[in-house]
TORRO-228746 format. One record per residue: chain; x, y negated, z of N, C-alpha, C, CB in turn. Coordinates in steps of 0.2 Angstrom, whole numbers, always signed. Each point is the difference from the previous one (the first is absolute). Glycine has a CB too. Layout:
REM TORRO-228746
+----+-------+-------+-------+-------+-------+-------+-------+-------+-------+-------+-------+-------+
! ch !   npx !   npy !   npz !  capx !  capy !  capz !   cpx !   cpy !   cpz !  cbpx !  cbpy !  cbpz !
+----+-------+-------+-------+-------+-------+-------+-------+-------+-------+-------+-------+-------+
!  A !     X !     Y !     Z !     X !     Y !     Z !     X !     Y !     Z !     X !     Y !     Z !
...
+----+-------+-------+-------+-------+-------+-------+-------+-------+-------+-------+-------+-------+
END
This chain:
REM TORRO-228746
+----+-------+-------+-------+-------+-------+-------+-------+-------+-------+-------+-------+-------+
! ch !   npx !   npy !   npz !  capx !  capy !  capz !   cpx !   cpy !   cpz !  cbpx !  cbpy !  cbpz !
+----+-------+-------+-------+-------+-------+-------+-------+-------+-------+-------+-------+-------+
!  A !  +495 !  -493 !  +462 !    -4 !    -4 !    -4 !    +3 !    +2 !    -7 !    -1 !   -10 !    +8 !
!  A !    -1 !   +12 !   -16 !    +3 !    +0 !    -4 !    +1 !    -5 !    -4 !    -2 !    +9 !    +3 !
!  A !    +7 !    -7 !    -8 !    +4 !    -5 !    -5 !    -5 !    -4 !    -5 !   +11 !   +10 !    +1 !
!  A !   -17 !    -6 !    -2 !    -6 !    -2 !    -3 !    -3 !    -7 !    +1 !    -2 !   +12 !    +0 !
!  A !    +5 !   -13 !    +6 !    -6 !    -4 !    +3 !    +4 !    -8 !    -2 !    -5 !   +11 !   +11 !
!  A !   +10 !    -9 !   -13 !    +4 !    -7 !    -3 !    +5 !    -1 !    +2 !    -7 !    -6 !    -1 !
!  A !    +9 !    -2 !    -3 !   +10 !    +0 !    +4 !    +0 !    -2 !    +5 !    +6 !    -2 !    -9 !
!  A !   -10 !    -3 !   +12 !    +0 !    -1 !    +7 !    +2 !    +6 !    +6 !    -9 !    -9 !    -5 !
!  A !    +3 !   +14 !    +2 !    +0 !    +3 !    +4 !    +8 !    +5 !    +1 !   -15 !    -3 !    -1 !
!  A !   +17 !    +2 !    -5 !    +7 !    +4 !    -1 !    +5 !    -1 !    +2 !    -4 !    +2 !    -8 !
!  A !    +4 !   -10 !   +11 !    +5 !    -5 !    +1 !    +0 !    +2 !    +8 !    -3 !   -11 !   -11 !
!  A !    -3 !   +12 !   +13 !    -1 !    -1 !    +9 !    -2 !   +10 !    +2 !    -8 !   -16 !    +0 !
!  A !   +12 !   +19 !    -5 !    +0 !    +8 !    +3 !    +7 !    +2 !    +0 !   -12 !    +3 !    -6 !
!  A !   +11 !    +0 !   +12 !    +6 !    +5 !    +1 !    +4 !    +5 !    -3 !    -5 !    -5 !    +5 !
!  A !    +8 !    +6 !    -8 !    +2 !    +7 !    -4 !    +2 !    +7 !    +4 !    +4 !    -8 !    -8 !
!  A !    -6 !    +4 !   +14 !    +1 !    +7 !    +4 !    -3 !    +5 !    +2 !    +4 !    -5 !    +3 !
!  A !   -12 !    +1 !    +0 !    -6 !    +1 !    +2 !    -6 !    -1 !    -8 !    +5 !    -5 !   +15 !
!  A !    -2 !    +1 !   -18 !    -5 !    -2 !    -6 !    -6 !    -4 !    +3 !    +2 !   +11 !    -8 !
!  A !    -3 !   -13 !   +14 !    -4 !    -5 !    +2 !    +1 !    -8 !    +0 !    -3 !    +9 !    +6 !
!  A !    +1 !   -11 !    -6 !    +0 !   -10 !    +3 !    +3 !    +1 !    +6 !   -10 !    -6 !    -4 !
!  A !   +15 !    +1 !    +4 !    +4 !    +1 !    +5 !    -1 !    -1 !    +7 !    +5 !    -2 !    -9 !
!  A !    -4 !    +4 !   +15 !    -1 !    -1 !    +7 !    +7 !    -1 !    +2 !   -11 !    +6 !    +2 !
!  A !   +13 !   -14 !    +1 !    +5 !    -2 !    +0 !    +7 !    -1 !    -2 !    -8 !    +1 !    +5 !
!  A !    +6 !    -3 !   -12 !    +5 !    +0 !    -5 !    +8 !    -4 !    +3 !   -12 !    -1 !    -9 !
!  A !   +17 !    +8 !    +6 !    +8 !    -4 !    +5 !    +1 !    +0 !   -10 !    +8 !    +8 !   +17 !
!  A !    -2 !   -12 !   -17 !    +4 !    +4 !    -6 !    +7 !    +0 !    +3 !    -7 !    -5 !   -10 !
!  A !    +8 !   +10 !    +4 !   +10 !    +1 !    +1 !    +4 !    -4 !    -2 !    -1 !    +8 !    -1 !
!  A !    +9 !    -7 !    +3 !    +3 !    -3 !    -3 !    +2 !    -2 !    -9 !    +2 !    +4 !   +11 !
!  A !    -7 !    +0 !   -13 !    +2 !    -2 !    -8 !    -7 !    -1 !    -1 !   +11 !    +8 !    -4 !
!  A !   -15 !    -8 !    +8 !    -8 !    -5 !    -1 !    -5 !    +2 !    -4 !    +6 !    -8 !    +0 !
!  A !    -6 !   +15 !    +3 !    -6 !    +4 !    -1 !    -4 !    +1 !    +5 !    +6 !    +5 !    -6 !
!  A !   -14 !    -5 !    +6 !    -5 !    +2 !    +6 !    -1 !    +6 !    +0 !    -6 !   -10 !    +0 !
!  A !    +4 !   +10 !    +7 !    -2 !    +6 !    +4 !    -5 !    -1 !    +4 !    +8 !    +4 !    -1 !
!  A !   -11 !    +0 !    +4 !    -4 !    -1 !    +6 !    +5 !    +2 !    +5 !   -13 !    +2 !    -4 !
!  A !   +14 !    -5 !   +10 !    +5 !    +0 !    +6 !    -1 !    +8 !    +2 !    -1 !   -14 !    +6 !
!  A !    -4 !   +18 !    -4 !    +0 !    +5 !    +0 !    +1 !    +4 !    -3 !    -2 !    -4 !    +5 !
!  A !    +0 !    +4 !   -12 !    +2 !    +4 !    -6 !    +8 !    +1 !    -1 !   -11 !    -4 !    -5 !
!  A !   +14 !    -2 !    +6 !    +7 !    +0 !    -2 !    +5 !    +3 !    +6 !    -2 !   -10 !    -7 !
!  A !    +0 !    +7 !   +12 !    +2 !    +6 !    +6 !    +0 !    +6 !    +2 !    -3 !    -7 !    +1 !
!  A !    -4 !   +10 !    -3 !    +1 !    +6 !    -1 !    +5 !    +4 !    -6 !   -11 !    -2 !    +4 !
!  A !   +10 !    -3 !    -7 !    +5 !    +3 !    -8 !    +8 !    +1 !    +4 !    -8 !   -11 !   -13 !
!  A !   +10 !    +5 !   +16 !    +8 !    -1 !    +4 !    +0 !    +6 !    +5 !    +2 !   -15 !    +1 !
!  A !    -6 !   +15 !    +3 !    -1 !    +5 !    +5 !    +1 !    +8 !    -1 !    -8 !    -9 !    +4 !
!  A !    +6 !   +10 !   -10 !    -1 !    +6 !    -4 !    +8 !    +1 !    -4 !   -15 !    -3 !    -1 !
!  A !   +19 !    -5 !    +3 !    +7 !    +4 !    -6 !    +5 !    -1 !    +4 !    -3 !    -4 !   -11 !
!  A !   +11 !    +5 !    +8 !    +6 !    -1 !    +3 !    +2 !    -8 !    -3 !    +4 !   +14 !    +2 !
!  A !    -6 !   -15 !    -7 !    +1 !    -8 !    -4 !    -5 !    -3 !    +1 !    +6 !    +2 !    -9 !
!  A !    -5 !    -9 !    +9 !    -5 !    -4 !    +0 !    +1 !    -4 !    -7 !    -1 !    -2 !   +13 !
!  A !    -5 !    +5 !   -18 !    +2 !    -5 !    -7 !    -9 !    -2 !    -3 !   +14 !    +6 !    -4 !
!  A !   -14 !   -11 !    +0 !    -8 !    +0 !    -2 !    -2 !    +5 !    -4 !    -1 !   -13 !    +1 !
!  A !    -4 !   +16 !    +1 !    -6 !    +6 !    -4 !    +0 !    -4 !    -7 !    -9 !    +4 !   +10 !
!  A !    +8 !    -9 !   -11 !    -2 !    -2 !    -7 !    +6 !    +1 !    -5 !    -8 !   -10 !    +6 !
!  A !   +16 !    +6 !    -3 !    +3 !    -3 !    -5 !    +8 !    +7 !    +2 !    -7 !   -16 !    -1 !
!  A !    +4 !   +19 !    +6 !    +7 !    +3 !    +3 !    +7 !    -4 !    +1 !    -5 !    +9 !    -4 !
!  A !    +4 !   -13 !    +6 !    +8 !    -4 !    +2 !    -1 !    +0 !    +8 !    +2 !   -11 !   -12 !
!  A !    +5 !   +14 !   +13 !    +1 !    +1 !    +6 !    +2 !    -7 !    +4 !    +4 !   +12 !    -4 !
!  A !    -8 !   -11 !   +12 !    +5 !    -3 !    +4 !    +4 !    +1 !    +6 !    -5 !    -3 !    -5 !
!  A !   +11 !    +0 !    +6 !    +4 !    +4 !    +5 !    -3 !    +1 !    +6 !    +9 !    -4 !    -5 !
!  A !   -11 !    -2 !    +7 !    -6 !    +0 !    +7 !    -5 !    -1 !    +2 !    +5 !    -2 !    +1 !
!  A !   -10 !    +7 !    +1 !    -7 !    -2 !    -2 !    -2 !    -8 !    +2 !    -3 !   +14 !    +2 !
!  A !    +1 !   -15 !    -6 !    -4 !    -6 !    -1 !    -4 !    -2 !    +7 !    +0 !    +3 !   -13 !
!  A !    +1 !    -9 !   +15 !    -5 !    -1 !    +6 !    -7 !    -3 !    -7 !   +12 !    -6 !   +15 !
!  A !   -17 !    +9 !   -13 !    -6 !    -2 !    -2 !    -5 !    -3 !    +2 !    +2 !    +5 !    -4 !
!  A !    -2 !   -13 !    -1 !    -4 !    -6 !    +7 !    -8 !    +0 !    -8 !   +16 !   -14 !   +10 !
!  A !   -21 !   +15 !    -6 !    -5 !    -1 !    -3 !    -2 !    -7 !    -7 !    -3 !    +7 !   +12 !
!  A !    +2 !    -5 !   -16 !    +0 !    -7 !    -6 !    -6 !    -1 !    +1 !    +6 !    +3 !   -10 !
!  A !    -6 !   -11 !   +13 !    -7 !    -4 !    +4 !    -1 !    -1 !    -7 !    +2 !    -6 !   +13 !
!  A !    +0 !    +4 !   -17 !    -2 !    -3 !    -6 !    -6 !    +6 !    -5 !   +14 !    -9 !    +2 !
!  A !   -10 !   +14 !    -1 !    -2 !    +3 !    -8 !    -6 !    +4 !    +7 !   +14 !    +2 !   -13 !
!  A !   -13 !    -2 !   +19 !    -8 !    +3 !    +6 !    -6 !    -5 !    -2 !    +8 !    +4 !   +13 !
!  A !    -5 !   -11 !   -11 !    -7 !    -3 !    -2 !    -4 !    +0 !    -8 !    +4 !    -8 !   +10 !
!  A !    +0 !   +11 !   -14 !    -2 !    -1 !    -8 !    -5 !    +7 !    +3 !   +13 !    -7 !   -11 !
!  A !    -8 !   +11 !   +12 !    -5 !    +9 !    +1 !    -7 !    -3 !    +5 !   +14 !   +11 !    +2 !
!  A !   -13 !   -12 !    +2 !    -6 !    -2 !    +4 !    -4 !    -3 !    -2 !    +5 !    -1 !    +7 !
!  A !    -4 !    -6 !   -11 !    -5 !    -3 !    -4 !    -5 !    +5 !    -6 !    +9 !   -10 !    +1 !
!  A !    -5 !   +12 !    -3 !    -1 !    +5 !    -6 !    -5 !    +6 !    +2 !   +12 !    -2 !    -4 !
!  A !   -11 !    +5 !   +11 !    -5 !    +6 !    +3 !    -6 !    -5 !    +1 !   +10 !    +9 !    +8 !
!  A !    -9 !   -15 !    -4 !    -5 !    -3 !    +2 !    -4 !    -5 !    -5 !    +5 !    +2 !    +9 !
!  A !    -4 !    +0 !   -14 !    -4 !    -3 !    -6 !    -7 !    +5 !    -2 !   +13 !    -7 !    -5 !
!  A !   -18 !    +1 !    +5 !    -6 !    +3 !    +1 !    +1 !    +3 !    -8 !    -8 !    -9 !   +11 !
!  A !    +2 !   +13 !   -11 !    -2 !    +6 !    -5 !    -3 !    -6 !    -6 !    -3 !   +13 !    +9 !
!  A !    -1 !   -19 !    -7 !    +0 !    -3 !    -8 !    +5 !    -5 !    -2 !   -10 !    +2 !    +0 !
!  A !   +14 !    -2 !    +4 !    +7 !    -5 !    -4 !    +5 !    +4 !    +0 !    -2 !   -11 !    +5 !
!  A !    +0 !   +21 !    -6 !    +5 !    +3 !    -5 !    +0 !    +0 !    -5 !    +1 !    +6 !    +5 !
!  A !    +5 !    -3 !   -12 !    -3 !    +0 !    -6 !    -3 !    +6 !    +0 !    +6 !    -7 !    -6 !
!  A !   -10 !    +6 !    +0 !    -4 !    +5 !    -1 !    +1 !    +8 !    +1 !    -2 !    -9 !    -7 !
!  A !    +9 !   +10 !    +5 !    +4 !    +7 !    +0 !    -3 !    +0 !    +9 !   +15 !    +0 !   -13 !
!  A !   -12 !    -3 !   +17 !    +1 !    +2 !    +8 !    -7 !    -1 !    +3 !   +13 !    -7 !    +2 !
!  A !   -18 !    +7 !    -5 !    -7 !    -1 !    +4 !    -3 !    +6 !    +0 !    -2 !   -11 !    -2 !
!  A !    +6 !   +17 !    -2 !    -3 !    +5 !    +2 !    +3 !    +6 !    +2 !    -6 !    -4 !    -4 !
!  A !    +7 !    +6 !   +11 !    +3 !    +3 !    +1 !    -3 !   +10 !    -3 !    +5 !   -12 !   +11 !
!  A !    +1 !   +15 !   -12 !    -1 !    +6 !    -5 !    -5 !    +5 !    +5 !   +13 !    -1 !    -9 !
!  A !   -19 !    +4 !    +9 !    -3 !    +5 !    +3 !    +0 !    +5 !    -5 !    -7 !    -7 !    +7 !
!  A !   +10 !   +15 !    -3 !    +4 !    +4 !    -4 !    -8 !    +6 !    +3 !   +18 !    -5 !    +0 !
!  A !   -22 !    +8 !    -3 !    -4 !    +5 !    +1 !    +3 !    +7 !    +1 !    -6 !    -7 !    -5 !
!  A !    +3 !   +11 !   +11 !    +1 !    +6 !    +2 !    +0 !    +5 !    -5 !    -4 !    -4 !    +9 !
!  A !    +9 !    +9 !   -10 !    +0 !    +3 !    -6 !    -4 !    +7 !    +0 !   +10 !    -7 !    -2 !
!  A !   -11 !    +7 !   +10 !    -6 !    +8 !    +2 !    -7 !    -2 !    -1 !    +7 !    +6 !   +10 !
!  A !    -8 !   -12 !    -9 !    -8 !    +1 !    +1 !    -3 !    -1 !    -7 !    -1 !    -4 !   +12 !
!  A !    -4 !    +8 !   -11 !    -3 !    +2 !    -5 !    -6 !    -5 !    -4 !    +3 !   +10 !    +7 !
!  A !    -8 !   -11 !    -2 !    -6 !    -4 !    -4 !    +3 !    -8 !    +2 !   -13 !   +11 !    +2 !
!  A !   +10 !   -12 !    +4 !    +2 !    -9 !    -1 !    +8 !    +0 !    +4 !   -16 !    -6 !    +2 !
!  A !   +21 !    +3 !    -7 !    +7 !    +1 !    +2 !    -1 !    -8 !    +4 !    +8 !    +8 !   -11 !
!  A !    -3 !    -4 !   +18 !    +2 !    -6 !    +4 !    +4 !    -3 !    -1 !    -4 !    +3 !    +7 !
!  A !    +8 !    -8 !    -3 !    +5 !    -5 !    +0 !    +6 !    +5 !    +2 !    -7 !   -11 !    +2 !
!  A !   +14 !   +12 !    -4 !    +5 !    +5 !    +3 !    +3 !    -5 !    +5 !    +2 !    +8 !   -11 !
!  A !    +0 !    -4 !   +16 !    +3 !    -4 !    +5 !    +8 !    +1 !    +1 !   -13 !    +0 !    +7 !
!  A !   +13 !    +7 !   -10 !    +8 !    +0 !    -1 !    +0 !    +8 !    -7 !    +4 !    -6 !   +18 !
!  A !    +4 !    +5 !   -19 !    +1 !    +5 !    -6 !    +6 !    +4 !    +3 !    -4 !    -9 !   -12 !
!  A !    +4 !   +15 !   +11 !    +5 !    +5 !    +0 !    +4 !    +2 !    -3 !    -6 !    +1 !    +4 !
!  A !   +13 !    -1 !    -3 !    +4 !    +3 !    -4 !    +1 !    +4 !    -1 !    +1 !    -4 !    +1 !
!  A !    -4 !   +10 !    +2 !    +4 !    +7 !    +2 !    -8 !    +3 !    -5 !   +10 !    +0 !   +17 !
!  A !   -16 !    -4 !   -16 !    -5 !    +3 !    -1 !    -1 !    -4 !   -10 !    -5 !    +1 !   +17 !
!  A !    +7 !    -3 !   -18 !    +1 !    -9 !    -4 !    -9 !    -2 !    -2 !   +15 !    +2 !    -9 !
!  A !   -18 !    +0 !   +16 !    -7 !    -3 !    -1 !    -2 !    -6 !    +7 !    -5 !   +12 !    -7 !
!  A !    +1 !   -16 !    +4 !    -2 !    -8 !    +3 !    -7 !    +5 !    +5 !    +3 !   -13 !   -12 !
!  A !    -1 !   +10 !   +18 !    -8 !    +2 !    +4 !    -2 !    -7 !    +3 !    +3 !   +13 !    +3 !
!  A !   -11 !    -9 !    -2 !    -4 !    -5 !    +3 !    +2 !    +1 !    +8 !   -11 !    +0 !   -10 !
!  A !    +5 !    -4 !   +15 !    +2 !    +2 !    +6 !    +0 !    +7 !    +2 !    -4 !   -10 !    +1 !
!  A !    -3 !   +14 !    -3 !    -2 !    +5 !    +0 !    +2 !    +7 !    -3 !    -7 !    -9 !    +2 !
!  A !   +12 !    +6 !    -7 !    +3 !    +6 !    -3 !    +7 !    -1 !    +1 !    -8 !    +2 !    -8 !
!  A !   +11 !    -6 !   +13 !    +7 !    -2 !    +2 !    +0 !    +5 !    +6 !    +1 !   -13 !    -4 !
!  A !    -6 !   +12 !    +9 !    +0 !    +4 !    +6 !    +2 !    +6 !    +1 !    -6 !    -5 !    +2 !
!  A !    +7 !    +9 !    -7 !    +4 !    +6 !    +3 !    +8 !    -1 !    -1 !    -9 !    +6 !    -3 !
!  A !   +10 !   -10 !    +0 !    +8 !    -3 !    +0 !    +3 !    -5 !    +7 !    -2 !    -1 !   -15 !
!  A !    -3 !    +2 !   +19 !    +2 !    -4 !    +5 !    -1 !    +4 !    +6 !    -2 !   -10 !    -7 !
!  A !    -2 !   +17 !    +5 !    -3 !    +6 !    +6 !    +6 !    +4 !    +0 !   -13 !    +0 !    -2 !
!  A !   +12 !    +3 !    -5 !    +3 !    +8 !    -1 !    +7 !    -3 !    +1 !    -8 !    +7 !   -10 !
!  A !   +13 !    +0 !   +12 !    +8 !    -1 !    +3 !    +3 !    -2 !    -8 !    +1 !   +11 !   +12 !
!  A !    -2 !    -5 !   -15 !    +4 !    +0 !    -8 !    +0 !    -8 !    -3 !    -5 !   +14 !    -3 !
!  A !    -2 !   -15 !    +4 !    -2 !    -5 !    -7 !    +2 !    -8 !    +3 !   -11 !    +9 !    -6 !
!  A !   +12 !    -7 !   +13 !    +3 !    -7 !    +6 !    +7 !    -1 !    -4 !    -5 !    +3 !   +14 !
!  A !    +8 !    +2 !   -17 !    +7 !    -1 !    -2 !    +0 !    -4 !    -6 !    +3 !   +10 !    +4 !
!  A !    -9 !    -9 !    -7 !    +1 !    -5 !    -9 !    +1 !    -5 !    +2 !    -6 !    +2 !    -7 !
!  A !    +9 !    -7 !    +1 !    +3 !    -7 !    +1 !    -7 !    -3 !    -2 !   +15 !    +1 !    -3 !
!  A !   -19 !    -6 !    +6 !    -5 !    -4 !    -3 !    +3 !    -5 !    +0 !    -9 !    +5 !    +4 !
!  A !    +6 !   -10 !   -10 !    +2 !    -7 !    +0 !    -8 !    -3 !    -3 !   +16 !    +1 !    -3 !
!  A !   -16 !    -6 !    +4 !    -4 !    -6 !    -1 !    -3 !    +4 !    -8 !    +7 !   -13 !    +8 !
!  A !   -12 !   +11 !   -11 !    -4 !    +4 !    -6 !    +3 !    -4 !    -6 !   -13 !    +3 !    +7 !
!  A !   +17 !    +1 !   -11 !    +3 !    -2 !    -6 !    -3 !    +3 !    -6 !   +10 !    -4 !    +6 !
!  A !   -10 !    -2 !   -12 !    -4 !    +4 !    -7 !    +4 !    +6 !    -3 !    -4 !   -12 !    -3 !
!  A !   +12 !   +10 !    +4 !    +5 !    +5 !    -4 !    +3 !    +2 !    +4 !    +2 !    -5 !   -10 !
!  A !    -4 !   +12 !   +16 !    +3 !    +2 !    +1 !    +7 !    +4 !    -1 !   -11 !    -4 !    +2 !
!  A !   +12 !    +5 !    -8 !    +3 !    +5 !    -3 !    +9 !    -5 !    +0 !   -13 !    +6 !    -9 !
!  A !   +11 !   -13 !   +11 !    +6 !    -2 !    +1 !    +2 !    +1 !    +7 !    -3 !    -8 !    -8 !
!  A !    +1 !   +10 !   +10 !    +3 !    +1 !    +7 !    +0 !    +8 !    +3 !    -6 !   -13 !    +2 !
!  A !    +7 !   +15 !    -7 !    +4 !    +8 !    -1 !    +4 !    +1 !    -5 !    -8 !    +4 !    +3 !
!  A !   +13 !    +2 !    +1 !    +6 !    +1 !    -4 !    -5 !    +3 !    -6 !   +12 !    +3 !    +9 !
!  A !    -7 !    -7 !   -16 !    -1 !    +6 !    -5 !    +2 !    +6 !    -2 !    -2 !    -8 !    -2 !
!  A !    +8 !    +8 !    +6 !    +7 !    +7 !    +0 !    -6 !    +5 !    +5 !   +16 !    -8 !    +0 !
!  A !   -16 !    +6 !    +4 !    -2 !    +4 !    +7 !    -6 !    +0 !    +1 !    +9 !    -3 !    +5 !
!  A !   -13 !    -1 !    -8 !    -8 !    +0 !    +2 !    -2 !    +0 !    +9 !    -2 !    +8 !   -13 !
!  A !    +6 !   -14 !   +15 !    +0 !    +0 !    +8 !    +1 !    -7 !    +0 !    +5 !   +11 !    +5 !
!  A !   -10 !   -14 !    +2 !    +1 !    -7 !    +2 !    +7 !    -6 !    -1 !    -8 !    +8 !    +7 !
!  A !    +8 !   -11 !   -11 !    +7 !    -4 !    +0 !    +0 !    -4 !    +9 !    -1 !    -2 !   -16 !
!  A !    +4 !    +6 !   +21 !    +0 !    -3 !    +7 !    +5 !    -5 !    -1 !    -3 !    +9 !    +7 !
!  A !   +10 !    -6 !    -9 !    +7 !    -5 !    +3 !    +1 !    -7 !    -8 !    +9 !   +15 !   +10 !
!  A !    -6 !   -16 !    -6 !    +3 !    -5 !    -5 !    +8 !    -1 !    +0 !   -11 !    -7 !    +1 !
!  A !   +14 !    +8 !    -7 !    +7 !    +1 !    -1 !    +3 !    -7 !    -2 !    -1 !   +11 !    -4 !
!  A !    +5 !   -12 !    +9 !    +3 !    -7 !    -1 !    +6 !    +1 !    -4 !    -5 !    -4 !   +10 !
!  A !    +8 !    +7 !   -12 !    +5 !    +2 !    -6 !    -2 !    -2 !    -5 !    +4 !   +10 !    +4 !
!  A !   -10 !    -5 !    -6 !    -2 !    -1 !    -7 !    -7 !    -6 !    +1 !    +5 !   +15 !    -4 !
!  A !    -8 !   -18 !    +8 !    -5 !    -4 !    +2 !    -6 !    +3 !    -5 !    +7 !   -11 !    +4 !
!  A !   -10 !   +15 !    -1 !    -6 !    +5 !    -2 !    -1 !    +4 !    +7 !    +3 !    +1 !   -14 !
!  A !   -10 !    +2 !   +10 !    -3 !    +3 !    +6 !    +1 !    +7 !    -2 !   -10 !   -10 !    +4 !
!  A !    +9 !   +15 !    +2 !    +3 !    +5 !    -2 !    -3 !    +7 !    +3 !   +10 !    -9 !    -3 !
!  A !   -13 !   +14 !    +2 !    +0 !    +5 !    +6 !    +3 !    +4 !    +2 !    -7 !    -1 !    -3 !
!  A !    +4 !    +5 !    +9 !    +5 !    +3 !    +5 !    +4 !    +4 !    -5 !    -9 !    +2 !   +11 !
!  A !    +8 !    +3 !   -16 !    +4 !    +3 !    -2 !    +6 !    -2 !    -6 !   -10 !    +5 !    +5 !
!  A !    +7 !   -12 !    -7 !    +4 !    -3 !    -3 !    +5 !    -2 !    +5 !    -7 !    -2 !    -8 !
!  A !    +5 !    -1 !   +14 !    +5 !    -1 !    +5 !    +6 !    +5 !    -1 !    -9 !    -3 !    +9 !
!  A !   +11 !   +10 !    -8 !    +1 !    +6 !    +2 !    +4 !    +1 !    -8 !   -12 !    +5 !   +10 !
!  A !   +10 !    -7 !   -14 !    +3 !    +1 !    -6 !    +3 !    -5 !    -3 !    -6 !    +7 !    +0 !
!  A !    +4 !   -10 !    -5 !    +3 !    -5 !    -6 !    +1 !    -8 !    +6 !    -9 !    +5 !   -16 !
!  A !    +8 !    -5 !   +22 !    +0 !    -7 !    +3 !    +5 !    +4 !    +7 !   -14 !    -8 !    -5 !
!  A !   +15 !   +15 !    +6 !    +5 !    +2 !    +4 !    +2 !    -5 !    +6 !    +3 !    +7 !   -11 !
!  A !    +4 !   -11 !    +8 !    +3 !    -4 !    +4 !    -1 !    -7 !    -2 !    +7 !    +9 !    +2 !
!  A !   -12 !    -9 !    -2 !    -4 !    -8 !    -1 !    -1 !    -2 !    +7 !    -7 !    +2 !   -12 !
!  A !    +6 !   -10 !   +11 !    -2 !    -2 !    +7 !    -7 !    +2 !    -2 !    +9 !   -10 !    +5 !
!  A !   -14 !   +12 !    -2 !    -7 !    +0 !    +0 !    -5 !    -2 !    +8 !    +3 !   +10 !   -11 !
!  A !    -7 !   -13 !   +11 !    -5 !    -2 !    +6 !    -7 !    +2 !    -5 !    +7 !   -13 !    +7 !
!  A !   -10 !   +15 !    +1 !    -7 !    +2 !    +0 !    -4 !   -10 !    -1 !    +1 !   +15 !   +10 !
!  A !    -7 !   -12 !   -16 !    -5 !    -5 !    -1 !    -5 !    -2 !    +5 !    +3 !    +4 !    -9 !
+----+-------+-------+-------+-------+-------+-------+-------+-------+-------+-------+-------+-------+
END
């Protein structure tokens, strides 16, 4: 869900997966994350710190689901479209960049090809060995934000030290000794 959907969506959005919370948990410093996202983050790290503010915890906190926040998220997710604000009524649809005549709805965007594909044009990415290695994401309009401007490669890692997404080349150069994890 994008931050352009409104301030409520931003408040209900995990800063790790950038989607509406699933089983939200709170860190001792008060920041909220999806339980799975935070556990993955900590499983891939030697220290336990808040991915948002970087506060370090001596011991790995016992994560309990924030039931109040989960109820708010569940209520938000169940809201019928006619009761949502106008901005949230329309889920953005992206068109296939390959279709020529009648543009079909894109199902995925490829970060390597930097193109969005409909079901028909996506098929080679699911079948051909070399294309299977490409990084596919849900369709987006701003593919350039998912590509490293320096190396023109997909941003596949998150640097916890600098709180930014990086590509594999950045990981072995500029962020060599940093704490990174795969997205």
